[in-house]
C-alpha positions in Angstrom: -3.7 241.9 -61.8 -2.5 239.0 -63.7 -1.0 236.0 -61.9 0.6 232.5 -62.8 0.9 233.5 -66.6 3.0 231.5 -68.8 4.3 233.1 -71.9 6.3 230.7 -74.0 5.7 226.6 -73.9 8.8 224.1 -74.1 9.1 224.8 -78.0 10.0 228.4 -77.3 6.8 229.8 -79.5 4.6 232.2 -77.4 1.2 231.1 -76.2 -1.8 232.6 -74.0 -1.7 233.4 -70.6 -3.2 230.4 -68.4 -4.3 231.6 -64.6 -5.5 230.2 -61.5 -8.7 231.8 -60.7 -9.7 232.0 -56.8 -13.1 233.4 -56.5 -15.3 234.0 -53.2 -19.0 233.2 -54.8 -21.7 235.3 -52.7 -25.3 234.5 -54.2 -27.1 236.6 -51.5 -30.8 236.9 -51.5 -33.8 236.3 -53.7 -32.7 235.5 -57.4 -29.0 235.9 -56.3 -28.8 232.0 -56.1 -30.2 231.6 -59.6 -28.6 234.3 -61.6 -24.9 233.6 -59.7 -25.4 229.8 -60.7 -25.8 230.7 -64.2 -22.6 233.2 -64.0 -20.5 230.5 -62.3 -21.2 228.0 -65.0 -20.0 230.4 -67.7 -17.1 231.2 -65.9 -16.4 227.7 -65.5 -17.2 227.2 -69.3 -14.6 229.9 -70.1 -11.9 228.6 -67.8 -12.4 224.8 -69.5 -12.0 226.7 -73.0 -8.9 229.0 -72.3 -7.3 226.7 -69.9 -7.1 228.5 -66.4 -7.9 226.6 -63.2 -10.7 227.5 -61.2 -11.1 227.7 -57.6 -14.4 228.8 -55.8 -16.0 228.8 -52.4 -19.3 230.1 -51.3 -20.4 232.4 -48.5 -23.4 233.8 -47.2 -24.3 237.7 -46.9 -27.4 239.6 -46.7 -30.8 238.2 -45.4 -29.9 234.6 -45.4 -26.9 235.9 -43.5 -28.9 237.8 -40.7 -31.1 234.4 -40.5 -28.0 232.0 -40.0 -25.7 234.2 -37.7 -27.6 237.3 -37.1 -25.5 239.6 -39.2 -25.4 240.6 -42.8 -21.7 240.4 -43.4 -20.3 237.7 -41.1 -16.6 237.7 -40.4 -16.2 234.4 -41.9 -17.3 236.0 -45.1 -15.2 239.0 -45.1 -12.1 236.4 -44.5 -13.2 234.6 -47.5 -13.4 237.7 -49.7 -10.0 239.0 -48.6 -8.1 235.8 -49.5 -9.8 235.6 -52.9 -8.4 237.5 -56.2 -12.1 238.4 -57.0 -15.6 238.3 -55.8 -18.4 237.2 -57.8 -21.9 238.6 -56.2 -25.5 238.5 -56.6 -27.9 240.5 -54.9 -29.5 241.1 -51.5 -32.6 242.2 -49.8 -36.0 240.9 -48.4 -39.4 242.2 -48.0 -39.5 241.3 -44.4 -36.8 244.0 -43.6 -37.8 246.4 -46.5 -41.4 246.5 -44.9 -40.2 246.7 -41.3 -38.8 250.5 -40.7 -37.9 249.6 -36.9 -35.5 246.5 -38.0 -32.4 247.1 -36.2 -30.5 244.9 -38.8 -30.9 245.2 -42.5 -29.3 243.1 -45.4 -28.3 246.6 -47.0 -26.0 247.3 -44.2 -24.0 244.1 -45.1 -23.7 245.5 -48.6 -22.4 248.7 -47.3 -20.1 247.0 -44.7 -18.4 244.6 -47.4 -18.0 248.1 -49.4 -16.3 249.7 -46.6 -14.1 246.7 -45.3 -12.7 245.8 -48.7 -12.0 249.3 -49.4 -14.6 249.3 -52.7 -14.3 253.3 -53.4 -15.3 253.0 -57.2 -18.1 251.3 -58.6 -17.7 251.1 -62.7 -21.1 250.6 -64.6 -20.5 250.6 -68.2 -23.8 251.4 -70.2 -24.1 250.2 -74.0 -26.9 249.1 -76.2 -27.7 246.0 -77.6 -29.3 246.4 -81.4 -31.6 243.6 -80.7 -32.7 245.4 -77.3 -33.4 248.8 -78.7 -37.1 248.6 -79.3 -37.7 247.5 -75.5 -36.1 251.1 -74.2 -38.9 253.7 -73.6 -36.7 256.2 -75.5 -36.6 256.4 -79.3 -34.1 254.7 -81.3 -32.2 257.3 -82.7 -31.7 258.6 -79.2 -29.9 255.5 -77.7 -28.7 253.6 -80.9 -24.7 253.6 -80.4 -25.1 255.2 -76.9 -21.8 253.7 -74.8 -20.5 255.6 -71.7 -19.2 254.4 -68.5 -20.5 255.5 -65.0 -18.0 255.8 -62.1 -19.5 256.2 -58.9 -17.9 257.0 -55.4 -18.6 254.0 -53.0 -17.6 254.7 -49.9 -18.2 257.7 -48.9 -21.2 260.5 -48.6 -24.3 260.3 -47.2 -24.6 256.6 -47.1 -21.8 256.4 -44.5 -21.5 260.0 -43.1 -22.1 260.3 -39.3 -24.2 261.8 -37.3 -27.1 259.5 -38.9 -30.1 258.7 -37.2 -33.5 259.7 -35.6 -34.4 261.8 -32.6 -35.6 260.3 -29.5 -39.1 261.1 -30.2 -38.8 259.5 -33.7 -40.2 263.0 -35.5 -36.8 264.1 -36.7 -34.4 262.0 -39.0 -30.9 263.2 -40.4 -28.0 262.0 -42.7 -24.6 263.5 -43.2 -22.8 263.9 -46.1 -19.1 263.9 -46.0 -16.2 263.8 -48.4 -12.6 264.1 -47.9 -9.9 265.6 -50.4 -8.4 262.0 -50.6 -11.8 260.5 -51.2 -12.4 262.6 -54.2 -9.2 262.8 -55.7 -8.7 258.8 -56.1 -11.9 258.7 -57.7 -11.3 261.7 -60.2 -8.1 260.3 -61.1 -9.7 256.9 -61.7 -12.2 258.7 -64.1 -9.7 260.5 -66.0 -7.6 257.1 -66.5 -10.5 255.6 -68.0 -11.3 258.1 -70.3 -8.0 258.3 -71.6 -8.5 254.8 -72.8 -11.9 255.9 -74.3 -13.2 258.9 -75.8 -11.1 261.3 -73.7 -14.0 263.1 -71.9 -14.9 263.2 -68.2 -18.5 264.7 -67.1 -18.1 265.4 -63.4 -21.5 265.3 -62.0 -22.6 267.5 -58.6 -24.9 269.8 -57.0 -22.4 272.8 -56.3 -24.8 275.6 -56.5 -26.3 274.2 -53.2 -24.3 271.7 -51.5 -20.6 272.5 -50.0 -19.7 269.0 -50.5 -20.1 269.2 -54.3 -18.0 272.6 -54.2 -15.2 270.6 -52.8 -15.8 268.0 -55.7 -15.6 270.9 -58.3 -12.7 272.6 -56.8 -10.7 269.3 -56.8 -11.8 268.4 -60.4 -10.6 272.2 -61.3 -7.3 271.3 -59.5 -6.9 267.8 -61.5 -8.0 268.5 -64.8 -5.0 270.5 -66.0 -3.0 267.1 -65.2 -5.0 265.7 -68.3 -4.7 268.3 -70.9 -5.5 265.8 -73.6 -9.1 264.8 -71.9 -12.1 267.4 -72.1 -13.7 268.1 -68.5 -17.3 268.9 -68.5 -19.2 270.1 -65.2 -22.8 269.5 -64.8 -25.4 269.7 -61.9 -27.1 266.1 -61.1 -30.3 267.4 -62.1 -29.3 268.7 -65.6 -27.4 265.3 -65.8 -30.5 263.2 -65.2 -32.1 264.6 -68.1 -29.1 264.8 -70.5 -28.9 261.0 -69.7 -32.6 260.7 -71.3 -32.1 263.3 -73.7 -28.9 262.7 -75.1 -26.9 259.9 -73.7 -24.5 259.8 -76.6 -23.1 262.8 -75.3 -21.4 261.2 -72.2 -18.0 259.4 -72.3 -17.1 258.9 -68.5 -19.4 260.0 -66.0 -18.1 260.8 -62.4 -19.7 261.2 -59.4 -20.8 261.1 -55.5 -22.3 258.1 -54.0 -26.0 259.0 -53.7 -26.3 260.7 -57.2 -24.6 257.8 -58.6 -27.0 255.1 -57.2 -29.5 257.4 -58.8 -28.4 258.4 -62.3 -26.9 254.5 -62.9 -30.4 253.0 -62.3 -31.7 255.9 -64.6 -29.3 255.0 -67.2 -30.6 251.3 -67.0 -33.6 252.3 -69.5 -31.0 253.1 -72.2 -30.5 249.3 -72.1 -34.0 248.4 -72.3 -33.8 246.3 -69.0 -32.3 246.9 -65.5 -31.4 243.1 -66.0 -28.8 244.0 -68.2 -26.3 246.3 -66.3 -23.5 244.8 -65.0 -20.9 246.5 -62.7 -17.3 246.1 -60.9 -16.7 247.4 -57.6 -13.0 248.1 -57.2 -10.5 249.5 -54.8 -8.0 248.6 -51.8 -8.6 245.1 -51.4 -10.4 242.4 -53.5 -13.0 243.4 -56.2 -16.5 242.8 -56.2 -18.2 242.1 -59.7 -22.3 242.1 -59.6 -25.3 243.3 -61.4 -26.8 246.4 -60.6 -30.6 245.2 -60.0 -31.7 244.1 -56.5 -33.1 240.6 -55.3 -36.3 240.7 -56.9 -38.0 238.6 -54.5 -41.2 238.2 -56.3 -39.4 236.0 -58.9 -37.5 233.8 -56.5 -37.3 230.1 -57.3 -39.4 230.8 -60.3 -36.5 230.4 -62.9 -37.6 233.5 -65.0 -34.7 235.9 -63.8 -32.4 237.6 -66.3 -29.2 236.3 -65.7 -27.4 238.4 -68.4 -26.1 241.4 -66.1 -24.6 238.9 -63.9 -23.0 237.2 -66.6 -21.8 240.1 -68.1 -20.5 241.5 -64.5 -18.4 237.8 -65.0 -17.0 239.3 -68.0 -15.8 242.4 -66.3 -14.1 240.1 -63.7 -12.1 238.6 -66.1 -11.0 242.1 -67.4 -10.6 243.9 -64.5 -9.5 241.3 -61.8 -7.5 239.1 -64.1 -6.6 241.2 -67.0 -7.9 238.5 -69.3 -9.7 240.7 -72.3 -10.1 237.8 -74.9 -12.3 236.0 -72.1 -14.2 238.7 -71.0 -14.9 239.8 -75.0 -16.3 236.2 -75.6 -18.7 236.2 -72.9 -20.1 239.6 -74.2 -20.1 237.9 -77.4 -22.0 235.1 -76.3 -24.6 237.3 -74.6 -25.2 239.4 -77.8 -25.5 236.2 -79.8 -28.2 234.7 -77.0 -30.0 238.1 -77.6 -29.9 237.9 -81.4 -31.4 234.1 -81.2 -33.8 235.7 -79.0 -32.8 233.3 -75.9 -33.7 235.5 -73.5 -36.1 235.5 -70.3 -39.3 237.3 -70.2 -38.1 241.0 -69.3 -36.9 241.2 -72.6 -38.7 238.4 -74.6 -40.2 239.1 -77.9 -43.9 238.0 -78.4 -44.1 236.5 -74.9 -41.6 233.4 -76.6 -39.7 233.6 -72.8 -36.8 231.3 -71.6 -36.1 230.2 -68.4 -32.8 231.6 -66.2 -31.6 228.1 -66.7 -32.0 227.8 -70.4 -30.4 231.1 -71.1 -27.4 230.3 -68.9 -27.0 226.9 -70.7 -27.5 228.3 -74.1 -24.6 230.6 -73.3 -22.4 227.9 -71.8 -22.7 225.9 -75.0 -22.0 228.9 -77.5 -18.7 229.4 -75.2 -17.8 225.8 -75.2 -18.5 225.3 -79.1 
């Protein structure tokens, strides 16, 4: 989606595209406000450097929204998201809800509602390694050096949204329902093949077709669609095998596509390849406005301490420039700045060497200065 592009100046010579960026900012809970602040500062720096006009507005979501208005994804927040070109999102969650099994309203319900109401059917999570962080991974360097794959997770179907869902009246039985339709599976598979065509032309579809009926639907539809992409290799893998392969041979993957629950688990597992959960960005795209967010949680223990790693959120801003606005050079510069910060060891405590850690604000300011120079 490229808006307000200007391709020639008054002299008739080609010039770069300038745009108006209209962003909804949803910091959320815990460390969300701290990391989103740094990502927003980076976004401002990029817009200043490349001549884009930035407009942004804040809204509440998660536990802070429950505390303020009694629901985790208020109508006003949804309306802001719908009229924006992109959403920059932090994290949600609060221990007072995590530790209360009987709570009727939870922050996570806001995240699920946002995904459903915005039609965010695909979560895209790139998994790449940074040379300066390879030693932080629990895996051997030769296994992960050069790993570069994309996880595409279906986001609005499956067990998280299936009905019926609940507990019996006596509380001793609980049930969840996993439901997928042909339309839901087809659209996510076509997206996976599209991205594989732009990468190394391999799709790995992960399921549990030897046990689950819903997985057999996924495998059937994949077998029907795969011949439409004859230049792309299609691989089928059970989820338990995929979990092992991500650790044993991560460089064997190019584009991994799977259903909601499996994708949730596998993408968090893949974070060990990068050396830190605080390094993985994501883009949730679909029918309406796309959402860009780190994959980690709200990390309430670190709230207000200025120690949280902002790099995943900053890298999510890079995805925002690319996926929401088609501004590839801007996204590339953000990634360059992040890599430079790590090479210079300007990082937070979770990935610092020899205990020489910088604050969340320090890291963000260093990256802004790098971009602005």
